Structures are given as C-alpha cells and as structure tokens.
All heavy atoms as TSV, in Angstrom:
chain	resi	resn	atom	element	x	y	z
A	1	MET	N	N	9.988	11.094	20.563
A	1	MET	CA	C	8.923	11.817	19.947
A	1	MET	C	C	9.350	12.195	18.480
A	1	MET	O	O	10.588	12.450	18.232
A	1	MET	CB	C	8.558	13.144	20.625
A	1	MET	CG	C	7.355	13.809	20.206
A	1	MET	SD	S	5.977	12.972	20.811
A	1	MET	CE	C	4.648	13.778	19.878
A	2	VAL	N	N	8.446	12.153	17.491
A	2	VAL	CA	C	8.791	12.288	16.110
A	2	VAL	C	C	8.707	13.837	15.818
A	2	VAL	O	O	7.678	14.476	16.196
A	2	VAL	CB	C	7.855	11.533	15.178
A	2	VAL	CG1	C	8.080	11.773	13.816
A	2	VAL	CG2	C	7.795	10.068	15.543
A	3	ASN	N	N	9.788	14.432	15.218
A	3	ASN	CA	C	9.673	15.910	14.957
A	3	ASN	C	C	8.839	16.059	13.705
A	3	ASN	O	O	8.332	15.214	12.971
A	3	ASN	CB	C	11.063	16.454	14.800
A	3	ASN	CG	C	11.847	15.886	13.598
A	3	ASN	OD1	O	11.298	15.274	12.752
A	3	ASN	ND2	N	13.130	15.975	13.615
A	4	ASN	N	N	8.506	17.370	13.484
A	4	ASN	CA	C	7.593	17.739	12.393
A	4	ASN	C	C	8.074	17.374	11.045
A	4	ASN	O	O	7.282	16.951	10.143
A	4	ASN	CB	C	7.350	19.192	12.455
A	4	ASN	CG	C	6.354	19.574	13.717
A	4	ASN	OD1	O	5.648	18.657	14.101
A	4	ASN	ND2	N	6.458	20.820	14.036
A	5	ASP	N	N	9.362	17.482	10.734
A	5	ASP	CA	C	9.925	17.191	9.468
A	5	ASP	C	C	9.803	15.670	9.166
A	5	ASP	O	O	9.371	15.307	8.056
A	5	ASP	CB	C	11.458	17.594	9.421
A	5	ASP	CG	C	12.017	17.440	7.932
A	5	ASP	OD1	O	11.301	17.792	7.078
A	5	ASP	OD2	O	13.112	16.974	7.908
A	6	THR	N	N	10.130	14.825	10.132
A	6	THR	CA	C	10.013	13.483	9.900
A	6	THR	C	C	8.554	13.016	9.818
A	6	THR	O	O	8.193	12.300	8.945
A	6	THR	CB	C	10.608	12.638	11.198
A	6	THR	OG1	O	12.001	13.125	11.374
A	6	THR	CG2	C	10.600	11.241	10.948
A	7	LEU	N	N	7.704	13.671	10.576
A	7	LEU	CA	C	6.311	13.417	10.491
A	7	LEU	C	C	5.716	13.707	9.139
A	7	LEU	O	O	4.960	12.971	8.469
A	7	LEU	CB	C	5.463	14.138	11.541
A	7	LEU	CG	C	3.992	13.817	11.671
A	7	LEU	CD1	C	3.746	12.395	12.035
A	7	LEU	CD2	C	3.354	14.784	12.667
A	8	SER	N	N	6.152	14.902	8.579
A	8	SER	CA	C	5.599	15.197	7.254
A	8	SER	C	C	6.131	14.316	6.168
A	8	SER	O	O	5.413	13.991	5.259
A	8	SER	CB	C	5.986	16.669	6.952
A	8	SER	OG	O	7.414	16.855	6.869
A	9	LYS	N	N	7.407	13.844	6.283
A	9	LYS	CA	C	7.970	12.886	5.304
A	9	LYS	C	C	7.190	11.569	5.419
A	9	LYS	O	O	6.859	10.976	4.448
A	9	LYS	CB	C	9.422	12.631	5.658
A	9	LYS	CG	C	10.286	13.777	5.164
A	9	LYS	CD	C	11.727	13.468	5.536
A	9	LYS	CE	C	12.660	14.678	5.123
A	9	LYS	NZ	N	14.024	14.418	5.447
A	10	LEU	N	N	6.813	11.143	6.583
A	10	LEU	CA	C	6.109	9.929	6.833
A	10	LEU	C	C	4.636	10.070	6.237
A	10	LEU	O	O	4.134	9.087	5.520
A	10	LEU	CB	C	5.948	9.547	8.209
A	10	LEU	CG	C	7.332	8.960	8.857
A	10	LEU	CD1	C	7.142	8.867	10.350
A	10	LEU	CD2	C	7.738	7.650	8.233
A	11	GLN	N	N	4.036	11.182	6.403
A	11	GLN	CA	C	2.743	11.398	5.898
A	11	GLN	C	C	2.797	11.400	4.372
A	11	GLN	O	O	1.887	10.919	3.716
A	11	GLN	CB	C	2.120	12.718	6.419
A	11	GLN	CG	C	1.705	12.594	7.931
A	11	GLN	CD	C	1.201	13.870	8.418
A	11	GLN	OE1	O	1.683	14.981	8.013
A	11	GLN	NE2	N	0.449	13.887	9.449
A	12	HIS	N	N	3.787	11.987	3.748
A	12	HIS	CA	C	3.891	12.076	2.287
A	12	HIS	C	C	4.156	10.657	1.809
A	12	HIS	O	O	3.633	10.250	0.745
A	12	HIS	CB	C	5.119	12.974	1.893
A	12	HIS	CG	C	5.371	13.146	0.462
A	12	HIS	ND1	N	4.495	13.829	-0.303
A	12	HIS	CD2	C	6.258	12.570	-0.302
A	12	HIS	CE1	C	4.945	13.748	-1.638
A	12	HIS	NE2	N	5.993	12.917	-1.614
A	13	GLN	N	N	4.968	9.893	2.464
A	13	GLN	CA	C	5.207	8.489	2.059
A	13	GLN	C	C	3.895	7.658	2.117
A	13	GLN	O	O	3.567	6.836	1.285
A	13	GLN	CB	C	6.338	7.812	2.879
A	13	GLN	CG	C	6.710	6.500	2.538
A	13	GLN	CD	C	7.768	5.901	3.459
A	13	GLN	OE1	O	8.111	6.538	4.504
A	13	GLN	NE2	N	8.299	4.797	3.095
A	14	LEU	N	N	3.140	7.910	3.211
A	14	LEU	CA	C	1.872	7.185	3.348
A	14	LEU	C	C	0.864	7.547	2.189
A	14	LEU	O	O	0.374	6.615	1.706
A	14	LEU	CB	C	1.264	7.588	4.701
A	14	LEU	CG	C	-0.027	6.860	5.058
A	14	LEU	CD1	C	0.153	5.353	5.203
A	14	LEU	CD2	C	-0.608	7.410	6.379
A	15	CYS	N	N	0.894	8.860	1.811
A	15	CYS	CA	C	0.018	9.119	0.678
A	15	CYS	C	C	0.449	8.436	-0.627
A	15	CYS	O	O	-0.413	7.983	-1.402
A	15	CYS	CB	C	-0.042	10.713	0.407
A	15	CYS	SG	S	-0.891	11.602	1.772
A	16	GLU	N	N	1.686	8.378	-0.798
A	16	GLU	CA	C	2.301	7.709	-2.065
A	16	GLU	C	C	1.922	6.179	-2.079
A	16	GLU	O	O	1.561	5.637	-3.028
A	16	GLU	CB	C	3.742	7.932	-2.171
A	16	GLU	CG	C	4.177	9.327	-2.507
A	16	GLU	CD	C	5.592	9.602	-2.589
A	16	GLU	OE1	O	6.387	8.648	-2.122
A	16	GLU	OE2	O	6.063	10.624	-3.062
A	17	LEU	N	N	2.056	5.601	-0.881
A	17	LEU	CA	C	1.680	4.200	-0.736
A	17	LEU	C	C	0.229	4.013	-0.932
A	17	LEU	O	O	-0.149	2.942	-1.571
A	17	LEU	CB	C	2.180	3.698	0.644
A	17	LEU	CG	C	3.711	3.541	0.785
A	17	LEU	CD1	C	4.025	3.269	2.286
A	17	LEU	CD2	C	4.252	2.436	-0.087
A	18	LYS	N	N	-0.607	4.836	-0.375
A	18	LYS	CA	C	-2.080	4.688	-0.590
A	18	LYS	C	C	-2.423	4.739	-2.089
A	18	LYS	O	O	-3.275	4.070	-2.578
A	18	LYS	CB	C	-2.880	5.704	0.247
A	18	LYS	CG	C	-2.711	5.557	1.708
A	18	LYS	CD	C	-3.817	4.717	2.237
A	18	LYS	CE	C	-3.675	4.729	3.820
A	18	LYS	NZ	N	-4.789	4.066	4.357
A	19	LEU	N	N	-1.764	5.708	-2.760
A	19	LEU	CA	C	-2.030	5.835	-4.215
A	19	LEU	C	C	-1.565	4.575	-4.996
A	19	LEU	O	O	-2.273	4.147	-5.955
A	19	LEU	CB	C	-1.326	7.024	-4.834
A	19	LEU	CG	C	-1.847	8.399	-4.419
A	19	LEU	CD1	C	-0.978	9.537	-4.867
A	19	LEU	CD2	C	-3.300	8.538	-5.017
A	20	GLU	N	N	-0.479	4.096	-4.515
A	20	GLU	CA	C	0.069	2.820	-5.236
A	20	GLU	C	C	-0.934	1.618	-4.914
A	20	GLU	O	O	-1.218	0.898	-5.843
A	20	GLU	CB	C	1.471	2.509	-4.689
A	20	GLU	CG	C	2.077	1.244	-5.208
A	20	GLU	CD	C	2.400	1.302	-6.749
A	20	GLU	OE1	O	2.544	2.447	-7.250
A	20	GLU	OE2	O	2.651	0.314	-7.343
A	21	GLU	N	N	-1.435	1.647	-3.703
A	21	GLU	CA	C	-2.373	0.556	-3.298
A	21	GLU	C	C	-3.652	0.677	-4.218
A	21	GLU	O	O	-4.147	-0.298	-4.732
A	21	GLU	CB	C	-2.729	0.629	-1.879
A	21	GLU	CG	C	-3.653	-0.426	-1.429
A	21	GLU	CD	C	-4.214	-0.237	0.001
A	21	GLU	OE1	O	-4.228	0.949	0.439
A	21	GLU	OE2	O	-4.435	-1.214	0.632
A	22	ARG	N	N	-4.127	1.868	-4.437
A	22	ARG	CA	C	-5.321	2.113	-5.231
A	22	ARG	C	C	-5.064	1.714	-6.642
A	22	ARG	O	O	-5.894	1.103	-7.363
A	22	ARG	CB	C	-5.735	3.550	-5.170
A	22	ARG	CG	C	-6.990	3.912	-5.911
A	22	ARG	CD	C	-7.409	5.307	-5.822
A	22	ARG	NE	N	-7.780	5.605	-4.469
A	22	ARG	CZ	C	-7.940	6.935	-4.075
A	22	ARG	NH1	N	-7.753	7.876	-4.939
A	22	ARG	NH2	N	-8.326	7.131	-2.809
A	23	ARG	N	N	-3.787	1.996	-7.230
A	23	ARG	CA	C	-3.560	1.616	-8.573
A	23	ARG	C	C	-3.460	0.179	-8.703
A	23	ARG	O	O	-4.048	-0.399	-9.740
A	23	ARG	CB	C	-2.154	2.241	-8.888
A	23	ARG	CG	C	-1.818	2.002	-10.471
A	23	ARG	CD	C	-0.345	2.294	-10.744
A	23	ARG	NE	N	0.602	1.474	-10.092
A	23	ARG	CZ	C	0.818	0.221	-10.423
A	23	ARG	NH1	N	0.185	-0.313	-11.414
A	23	ARG	NH2	N	1.715	-0.515	-9.710
A	24	VAL	N	N	-2.900	-0.545	-7.849
A	24	VAL	CA	C	-2.823	-2.065	-7.883
A	24	VAL	C	C	-4.266	-2.601	-7.880
A	24	VAL	O	O	-4.588	-3.557	-8.612
A	24	VAL	CB	C	-1.867	-2.640	-6.854
A	24	VAL	CG1	C	-1.980	-4.167	-6.838
A	24	VAL	CG2	C	-0.424	-2.212	-7.121
A	25	SER	N	N	-5.062	-2.056	-6.921
A	25	SER	CA	C	-6.494	-2.591	-6.729
A	25	SER	C	C	-7.246	-2.322	-8.095
A	25	SER	O	O	-7.991	-3.215	-8.473
A	25	SER	CB	C	-7.055	-1.919	-5.625
A	25	SER	OG	O	-6.476	-2.327	-4.398
A	26	CYS	N	N	-7.025	-1.129	-8.752
A	26	CYS	CA	C	-7.697	-0.893	-9.950
A	26	CYS	C	C	-7.271	-1.729	-11.039
A	26	CYS	O	O	-8.062	-2.199	-11.925
A	26	CYS	CB	C	-7.426	0.584	-10.337
A	26	CYS	SG	S	-8.409	1.781	-9.284
A	27	ASP	N	N	-5.989	-2.110	-11.140
A	27	ASP	CA	C	-5.471	-2.996	-12.123
A	27	ASP	C	C	-6.129	-4.395	-12.017
A	27	ASP	O	O	-6.582	-5.017	-12.951
A	27	ASP	CB	C	-3.981	-3.129	-11.972
A	27	ASP	CG	C	-3.155	-1.951	-12.489
A	27	ASP	OD1	O	-3.822	-1.087	-13.048
A	27	ASP	OD2	O	-1.957	-1.908	-12.227
A	28	ILE	N	N	-6.221	-4.860	-10.710
A	28	ILE	CA	C	-6.935	-6.170	-10.527
A	28	ILE	C	C	-8.381	-6.144	-10.871
A	28	ILE	O	O	-8.859	-6.997	-11.562
A	28	ILE	CB	C	-6.626	-6.548	-8.986
A	28	ILE	CG1	C	-5.174	-6.904	-8.766
A	28	ILE	CG2	C	-7.541	-7.798	-8.626
A	28	ILE	CD1	C	-4.795	-7.032	-7.301
A	29	SER	N	N	-9.027	-5.146	-10.402
A	29	SER	CA	C	-10.510	-5.021	-10.745
A	29	SER	C	C	-10.809	-4.816	-12.141
A	29	SER	O	O	-11.737	-5.430	-12.730
A	29	SER	CB	C	-11.134	-3.931	-9.917
A	29	SER	OG	O	-10.617	-2.705	-10.250
A	30	HIS	N	N	-9.925	-4.155	-12.901
A	30	HIS	CA	C	-10.073	-3.952	-14.308
A	30	HIS	C	C	-9.969	-5.369	-15.109
A	30	HIS	O	O	-10.701	-5.700	-16.008
A	30	HIS	CB	C	-9.098	-2.972	-14.967
A	30	HIS	CG	C	-9.514	-1.553	-14.809
A	30	HIS	ND1	N	-10.347	-1.151	-13.745
A	30	HIS	CD2	C	-9.189	-0.473	-15.414
A	30	HIS	CE1	C	-10.485	0.165	-13.762
A	30	HIS	NE2	N	-9.783	0.562	-14.772
A	31	LEU	N	N	-8.937	-6.157	-14.615
A	31	LEU	CA	C	-8.755	-7.442	-15.197
A	31	LEU	C	C	-9.962	-8.410	-14.939
A	31	LEU	O	O	-10.392	-9.158	-15.801
A	31	LEU	CB	C	-7.516	-8.156	-14.659
A	31	LEU	CG	C	-6.197	-7.545	-15.141
A	31	LEU	CD1	C	-4.945	-8.192	-14.357
A	31	LEU	CD2	C	-6.027	-7.775	-16.677
A	32	VAL	N	N	-10.471	-8.305	-13.779
A	32	VAL	CA	C	-11.682	-9.123	-13.346
A	32	VAL	C	C	-12.842	-8.639	-14.163
A	32	VAL	O	O	-13.651	-9.437	-14.645
A	32	VAL	CB	C	-11.946	-9.092	-11.824
A	32	VAL	CG1	C	-13.128	-9.686	-11.461
A	32	VAL	CG2	C	-10.705	-9.688	-11.117
A	33	ALA	N	N	-13.089	-7.322	-14.225
A	33	ALA	CA	C	-14.251	-6.839	-14.925
A	33	ALA	C	C	-14.256	-7.160	-16.397
A	33	ALA	O	O	-15.380	-7.400	-16.916
A	33	ALA	CB	C	-14.349	-5.291	-14.788
A	34	LYS	N	N	-13.160	-7.195	-16.980
A	34	LYS	CA	C	-13.054	-7.563	-18.436
A	34	LYS	C	C	-13.114	-9.101	-18.689
A	34	LYS	O	O	-13.119	-9.478	-19.766
A	34	LYS	CB	C	-11.756	-7.029	-18.997
A	34	LYS	CG	C	-11.721	-5.502	-19.073
A	34	LYS	CD	C	-10.395	-5.091	-19.667
A	34	LYS	CE	C	-10.281	-3.543	-19.730
A	34	LYS	NZ	N	-9.021	-3.144	-20.190
A	35	ASN	N	N	-13.177	-9.917	-17.621
A	35	ASN	CA	C	-13.112	-11.325	-17.756
A	35	ASN	C	C	-11.977	-11.802	-18.556
A	35	ASN	O	O	-12.074	-12.738	-19.375
A	35	ASN	CB	C	-14.460	-11.928	-18.264
A	35	ASN	CG	C	-15.548	-11.745	-17.336
A	35	ASN	OD1	O	-15.377	-11.766	-16.109
A	35	ASN	ND2	N	-16.780	-11.526	-17.832
A	36	LYS	N	N	-10.923	-10.990	-18.461
A	36	LYS	CA	C	-9.672	-11.359	-19.258
A	36	LYS	C	C	-8.819	-12.424	-18.506
A	36	LYS	O	O	-8.698	-12.455	-17.271
A	36	LYS	CB	C	-8.837	-9.995	-19.318
A	36	LYS	CG	C	-7.735	-10.080	-20.268
A	36	LYS	CD	C	-7.114	-8.697	-20.462
A	36	LYS	CE	C	-6.088	-8.798	-21.617
A	36	LYS	NZ	N	-5.391	-7.493	-21.774
A	37	THR	N	N	-8.441	-13.414	-19.354
A	37	THR	CA	C	-7.590	-14.397	-18.840
A	37	THR	C	C	-6.147	-13.903	-18.600
A	37	THR	O	O	-5.642	-13.388	-19.519
A	37	THR	CB	C	-7.620	-15.634	-19.709
A	37	THR	OG1	O	-8.950	-15.756	-20.318
A	37	THR	CG2	C	-7.230	-16.911	-19.009
A	38	ILE	N	N	-5.652	-14.156	-17.499
A	38	ILE	CA	C	-4.266	-13.791	-17.211
A	38	ILE	C	C	-3.430	-15.079	-16.803
A	38	ILE	O	O	-4.058	-15.945	-16.191
A	38	ILE	CB	C	-4.106	-12.668	-16.203
A	38	ILE	CG1	C	-4.677	-13.100	-14.844
A	38	ILE	CG2	C	-4.650	-11.431	-16.759
A	38	ILE	CD1	C	-4.354	-12.117	-13.801
A	39	ASP	N	N	-2.177	-15.029	-17.039
A	39	ASP	CA	C	-1.367	-16.181	-16.607
A	39	ASP	C	C	-1.192	-16.111	-15.005
A	39	ASP	O	O	-1.356	-15.109	-14.435
A	39	ASP	CB	C	-0.008	-16.203	-17.356
A	39	ASP	CG	C	0.817	-15.081	-17.181
A	39	ASP	OD1	O	0.310	-14.000	-16.588
A	39	ASP	OD2	O	1.918	-15.113	-17.574
A	40	PHE	N	N	-0.789	-17.264	-14.517
A	40	PHE	CA	C	-0.567	-17.366	-13.090
A	40	PHE	C	C	0.508	-16.380	-12.634
A	40	PHE	O	O	0.374	-15.871	-11.520
A	40	PHE	CB	C	-0.185	-18.750	-12.703
A	40	PHE	CG	C	0.113	-19.043	-11.258
A	40	PHE	CD1	C	-0.920	-19.103	-10.374
A	40	PHE	CD2	C	1.341	-19.143	-10.822
A	40	PHE	CE1	C	-0.719	-19.244	-9.075
A	40	PHE	CE2	C	1.661	-19.366	-9.482
A	40	PHE	CZ	C	0.623	-19.368	-8.611
A	41	PHE	N	N	1.639	-16.237	-13.353
A	41	PHE	CA	C	2.669	-15.406	-12.995
A	41	PHE	C	C	2.258	-13.918	-12.770
A	41	PHE	O	O	2.537	-13.222	-11.795
A	41	PHE	CB	C	3.798	-15.494	-14.009
A	41	PHE	CG	C	4.967	-14.497	-13.696
A	41	PHE	CD1	C	5.840	-14.808	-12.655
A	41	PHE	CD2	C	5.139	-13.271	-14.388
A	41	PHE	CE1	C	6.895	-13.970	-12.309
A	41	PHE	CE2	C	6.181	-12.410	-14.116
A	41	PHE	CZ	C	7.054	-12.749	-13.001
A	42	LYS	N	N	1.399	-13.439	-13.711
A	42	LYS	CA	C	0.791	-12.016	-13.612
A	42	LYS	C	C	-0.016	-11.938	-12.403
A	42	LYS	O	O	0.099	-10.906	-11.747
A	42	LYS	CB	C	0.100	-11.721	-14.912
A	42	LYS	CG	C	-0.509	-10.307	-14.904
A	42	LYS	CD	C	0.639	-9.297	-14.985
A	42	LYS	CE	C	-0.020	-7.903	-15.213
A	42	LYS	NZ	N	0.969	-6.882	-15.145
A	43	ALA	N	N	-0.852	-12.908	-12.190
A	43	ALA	CA	C	-1.773	-12.797	-11.004
A	43	ALA	C	C	-0.934	-12.843	-9.736
A	43	ALA	O	O	-1.234	-12.063	-8.747
A	43	ALA	CB	C	-2.765	-14.062	-11.006
A	44	GLN	N	N	0.123	-13.686	-9.638
A	44	GLN	CA	C	0.951	-13.777	-8.555
A	44	GLN	C	C	1.688	-12.444	-8.274
A	44	GLN	O	O	1.859	-11.959	-7.175
A	44	GLN	CB	C	1.923	-14.933	-8.690
A	44	GLN	CG	C	2.689	-15.284	-7.496
A	44	GLN	CD	C	3.666	-16.475	-7.684
A	44	GLN	OE1	O	4.046	-16.733	-8.865
A	44	GLN	NE2	N	3.991	-17.167	-6.644
A	45	GLN	N	N	2.168	-11.833	-9.340
A	45	GLN	CA	C	2.822	-10.619	-9.349
A	45	GLN	C	C	1.926	-9.482	-8.741
A	45	GLN	O	O	2.399	-8.761	-7.813
A	45	GLN	CB	C	3.407	-10.193	-10.652
A	45	GLN	CG	C	4.367	-9.131	-10.795
A	45	GLN	CD	C	4.848	-8.917	-12.156
A	45	GLN	OE1	O	4.101	-9.128	-13.104
A	45	GLN	NE2	N	6.093	-8.406	-12.273
A	46	LEU	N	N	0.736	-9.440	-9.188
A	46	LEU	CA	C	-0.161	-8.347	-8.757
A	46	LEU	C	C	-0.572	-8.517	-7.246
A	46	LEU	O	O	-0.584	-7.583	-6.441
A	46	LEU	CB	C	-1.442	-8.347	-9.601
A	46	LEU	CG	C	-1.345	-7.756	-10.984
A	46	LEU	CD1	C	-2.602	-7.940	-11.772
A	46	LEU	CD2	C	-1.030	-6.214	-10.899
A	47	ASN	N	N	-0.705	-9.846	-6.884
A	47	ASN	CA	C	-1.082	-10.152	-5.520
A	47	ASN	C	C	0.111	-9.840	-4.529
A	47	ASN	O	O	-0.076	-9.261	-3.489
A	47	ASN	CB	C	-1.415	-11.598	-5.351
A	47	ASN	CG	C	-1.991	-11.925	-3.976
A	47	ASN	OD1	O	-2.824	-11.192	-3.490
A	47	ASN	ND2	N	-1.535	-13.024	-3.425
A	48	SER	N	N	1.345	-10.171	-5.006
A	48	SER	CA	C	2.440	-9.843	-4.158
A	48	SER	C	C	2.707	-8.306	-4.052
A	48	SER	O	O	3.147	-7.854	-2.971
A	48	SER	CB	C	3.677	-10.499	-4.641
A	48	SER	OG	O	4.097	-10.136	-5.896
A	49	GLN	N	N	2.351	-7.567	-5.146
A	49	GLN	CA	C	2.476	-6.153	-5.118
A	49	GLN	C	C	1.519	-5.617	-4.098
A	49	GLN	O	O	1.819	-4.723	-3.317
A	49	GLN	CB	C	2.174	-5.548	-6.524
A	49	GLN	CG	C	3.234	-4.873	-7.132
A	49	GLN	CD	C	2.839	-4.311	-8.503
A	49	GLN	OE1	O	1.887	-4.709	-9.134
A	49	GLN	NE2	N	3.543	-3.277	-8.907
A	50	ARG	N	N	0.236	-6.127	-4.074
A	50	ARG	CA	C	-0.798	-5.647	-3.230
A	50	ARG	C	C	-0.437	-5.938	-1.815
A	50	ARG	O	O	-0.521	-4.987	-0.954
A	50	ARG	CB	C	-2.066	-6.245	-3.571
A	50	ARG	CG	C	-3.270	-5.737	-2.716
A	50	ARG	CD	C	-4.551	-6.305	-3.168
A	50	ARG	NE	N	-4.684	-7.765	-3.236
A	50	ARG	CZ	C	-5.593	-8.470	-3.649
A	50	ARG	NH1	N	-6.775	-7.825	-3.885
A	50	ARG	NH2	N	-5.569	-9.745	-3.723
A	51	THR	N	N	0.013	-7.033	-1.444
A	51	THR	CA	C	0.330	-7.409	-0.108
A	51	THR	C	C	1.626	-6.662	0.401
A	51	THR	O	O	1.727	-6.235	1.504
A	51	THR	CB	C	0.652	-8.915	0.010
A	51	THR	OG1	O	1.661	-9.322	-0.846
A	51	THR	CG2	C	-0.676	-9.696	-0.031
A	52	GLY	N	N	2.548	-6.492	-0.502
A	52	GLY	CA	C	3.708	-5.645	-0.093
A	52	GLY	C	C	3.394	-4.199	0.189
A	52	GLY	O	O	3.941	-3.708	1.119
A	53	VAL	N	N	2.586	-3.702	-0.658
A	53	VAL	CA	C	2.207	-2.242	-0.336
A	53	VAL	C	C	1.358	-2.136	1.007
A	53	VAL	O	O	1.580	-1.219	1.783
A	53	VAL	CB	C	1.341	-1.662	-1.503
A	53	VAL	CG1	C	0.683	-0.393	-1.163
A	53	VAL	CG2	C	2.164	-1.521	-2.754
A	54	LYS	N	N	0.477	-3.139	1.190
A	54	LYS	CA	C	-0.272	-3.128	2.483
A	54	LYS	C	C	0.730	-3.164	3.742
A	54	LYS	O	O	0.507	-2.508	4.731
A	54	LYS	CB	C	-1.287	-4.275	2.553
A	54	LYS	CG	C	-2.447	-3.994	1.655
A	54	LYS	CD	C	-3.485	-5.094	1.759
A	54	LYS	CE	C	-4.672	-4.757	0.931
A	54	LYS	NZ	N	-5.790	-5.741	1.171
A	55	LYS	N	N	1.762	-4.031	3.535
A	55	LYS	CA	C	2.720	-4.105	4.674
A	55	LYS	C	C	3.493	-2.784	4.897
A	55	LYS	O	O	3.675	-2.373	5.964
A	55	LYS	CB	C	3.781	-5.246	4.433
A	55	LYS	CG	C	3.212	-6.659	4.585
A	55	LYS	CD	C	4.185	-7.767	4.316
A	55	LYS	CE	C	3.594	-9.126	4.314
A	55	LYS	NZ	N	4.570	-10.205	3.973
A	56	GLN	N	N	3.843	-2.161	3.755
A	56	GLN	CA	C	4.540	-0.853	3.864
A	56	GLN	C	C	3.652	0.181	4.548
A	56	GLN	O	O	4.040	0.945	5.325
A	56	GLN	CB	C	4.996	-0.428	2.535
A	56	GLN	CG	C	6.196	-1.241	2.002
A	56	GLN	CD	C	6.592	-0.767	0.641
A	56	GLN	OE1	O	5.806	-0.152	-0.133
A	56	GLN	NE2	N	7.829	-1.109	0.296
A	57	ILE	N	N	2.396	0.093	4.142
A	57	ILE	CA	C	1.480	1.122	4.774
A	57	ILE	C	C	1.260	0.876	6.288
A	57	ILE	O	O	1.357	1.809	6.997
A	57	ILE	CB	C	0.040	1.019	4.026
A	57	ILE	CG1	C	0.124	1.588	2.637
A	57	ILE	CG2	C	-1.036	1.672	4.866
A	57	ILE	CD1	C	-1.104	1.340	1.759
A	58	LYS	N	N	1.195	-0.384	6.668
A	58	LYS	CA	C	1.133	-0.691	8.101
A	58	LYS	C	C	2.394	-0.179	8.827
A	58	LYS	O	O	2.264	0.356	9.965
A	58	LYS	CB	C	0.884	-2.131	8.282
A	58	LYS	CG	C	-0.445	-2.610	7.997
A	58	LYS	CD	C	-0.689	-4.000	8.323
A	58	LYS	CE	C	-2.181	-4.503	7.991
A	58	LYS	NZ	N	-2.430	-5.868	8.309
A	59	LYS	N	N	3.527	-0.380	8.253
A	59	LYS	CA	C	4.774	0.018	8.885
A	59	LYS	C	C	4.794	1.548	9.073
A	59	LYS	O	O	5.182	2.144	10.092
A	59	LYS	CB	C	5.939	-0.368	8.137
A	59	LYS	CG	C	6.321	-1.868	8.187
A	59	LYS	CD	C	7.524	-2.187	7.367
A	59	LYS	CE	C	7.845	-3.681	7.392
A	59	LYS	NZ	N	8.952	-3.992	6.479
A	60	VAL	N	N	4.378	2.292	8.005
A	60	VAL	CA	C	4.426	3.742	8.102
A	60	VAL	C	C	3.407	4.275	9.006
A	60	VAL	O	O	3.656	5.221	9.803
A	60	VAL	CB	C	4.207	4.344	6.673
A	60	VAL	CG1	C	4.069	5.881	6.732
A	60	VAL	CG2	C	5.432	4.051	5.690
A	61	GLU	N	N	2.235	3.628	9.062
A	61	GLU	CA	C	1.135	4.090	9.976
A	61	GLU	C	C	1.529	3.812	11.431
A	61	GLU	O	O	1.276	4.608	12.334
A	61	GLU	CB	C	-0.132	3.352	9.710
A	61	GLU	CG	C	-0.848	3.919	8.499
A	61	GLU	CD	C	-2.073	3.061	8.185
A	61	GLU	OE1	O	-2.269	1.972	8.638
A	61	GLU	OE2	O	-2.974	3.669	7.439
A	62	ALA	N	N	2.334	2.738	11.625
A	62	ALA	CA	C	2.841	2.504	13.015
A	62	ALA	C	C	3.767	3.509	13.493
A	62	ALA	O	O	3.934	3.858	14.612
A	62	ALA	CB	C	3.411	1.087	13.027
A	63	ARG	N	N	4.614	4.005	12.518
A	63	ARG	CA	C	5.586	5.061	12.870
A	63	ARG	C	C	4.920	6.358	13.111
A	63	ARG	O	O	5.405	7.147	13.959
A	63	ARG	CB	C	6.626	5.200	11.808
A	63	ARG	CG	C	7.564	3.924	11.795
A	63	ARG	CD	C	8.682	4.004	10.714
A	63	ARG	NE	N	9.551	5.143	11.162
A	63	ARG	CZ	C	10.517	5.722	10.323
A	63	ARG	NH1	N	10.531	5.223	9.065
A	63	ARG	NH2	N	11.271	6.617	10.692
A	64	ILE	N	N	3.838	6.646	12.374
A	64	ILE	CA	C	3.125	7.904	12.552
A	64	ILE	C	C	2.380	7.858	13.864
A	64	ILE	O	O	2.353	8.817	14.611
A	64	ILE	CB	C	2.209	8.132	11.369
A	64	ILE	CG1	C	3.066	8.491	10.108
A	64	ILE	CG2	C	1.326	9.296	11.635
A	64	ILE	CD1	C	2.265	8.660	8.849
A	65	MET	N	N	1.566	6.831	14.084
A	65	MET	CA	C	0.742	6.731	15.266
A	65	MET	C	C	1.209	5.622	16.205
A	65	MET	O	O	0.606	4.521	16.117
A	65	MET	CB	C	-0.743	6.460	14.769
A	65	MET	CG	C	-1.309	7.571	13.948
A	65	MET	SD	S	-2.787	7.071	13.172
A	65	MET	CE	C	-2.353	6.224	11.730
A	66	PRO	N	N	2.234	5.822	16.965
A	66	PRO	CA	C	2.771	4.794	17.810
A	66	PRO	C	C	1.707	4.432	18.911
A	66	PRO	O	O	0.873	5.308	19.362
A	66	PRO	CB	C	3.932	5.368	18.365
A	66	PRO	CG	C	3.772	6.759	18.341
A	66	PRO	CD	C	2.926	7.029	17.070
A	67	ASN	N	N	1.723	3.182	19.232
A	67	ASN	CA	C	0.825	2.729	20.409
A	67	ASN	C	C	1.288	3.350	21.704
A	67	ASN	O	O	2.574	3.272	22.065
A	67	ASN	CB	C	0.775	1.155	20.509
A	67	ASN	CG	C	0.143	0.510	19.260
A	67	ASN	OD1	O	-0.654	1.206	18.577
A	67	ASN	ND2	N	0.530	-0.679	19.001
A	68	ILE	N	N	0.504	3.945	22.401
A	68	ILE	CA	C	0.818	4.638	23.612
A	68	ILE	C	C	0.292	3.787	24.811
A	68	ILE	O	O	-0.939	3.656	24.850
A	68	ILE	CB	C	0.334	6.129	23.710
A	68	ILE	CG1	C	0.990	6.922	22.575
A	68	ILE	CG2	C	0.693	6.726	25.077
A	68	ILE	CD1	C	0.475	8.242	22.482
A	69	ILE	N	N	1.030	3.296	25.659
A	69	ILE	CA	C	0.601	2.503	26.725
A	69	ILE	C	C	0.559	3.428	27.944
A	69	ILE	O	O	1.581	3.994	28.405
A	69	ILE	CB	C	1.615	1.299	27.058
A	69	ILE	CG1	C	1.601	0.388	25.806
A	69	ILE	CG2	C	1.044	0.536	28.253
A	69	ILE	CD1	C	2.608	-0.722	25.848
A	70	ALA	N	N	-0.613	3.576	28.545
A	70	ALA	CA	C	-0.832	4.405	29.669
A	70	ALA	C	C	-0.589	3.700	30.969
A	70	ALA	O	O	-0.876	2.586	31.110
A	70	ALA	CB	C	-2.184	5.032	29.566
C-alpha cells in the first residue's frame, strides 16, 4: 500500500506533468494556428516531448491507481 507522503508526492508530480503536457500541446497548436513553417527537427522534438510526457503520466497514474484484481 502506498503511504500518504508518497501518494502526495506522486500527485504533485502528476500535476507538474499535466502542466508540461498542456504547455507542449499549446506550443504545437500555436505553431499550427500561425501556419508557421518549422523544420523537421523542431517538429520531431515537440512530438517526442509530447509522447515522453504522456508516457510519464501513464506511469505515475499507474502508481497512484494500481489495478486491483478481485
């Protein structure tokens, strides 16, 4: 079982990751909205940032809410 201190740290980390995910998504949508041309490296970098943050969010959520098999 996860104690309260660990749980609060995980929840704090999850909030930070969600904010980071929102920031990356906003960066991407701003570039698309402005019809601004970007190089392949920048697009690849933003995409890898977004997927990396999503993976981290899934890991933290899995630690917070473990699957319970009855």
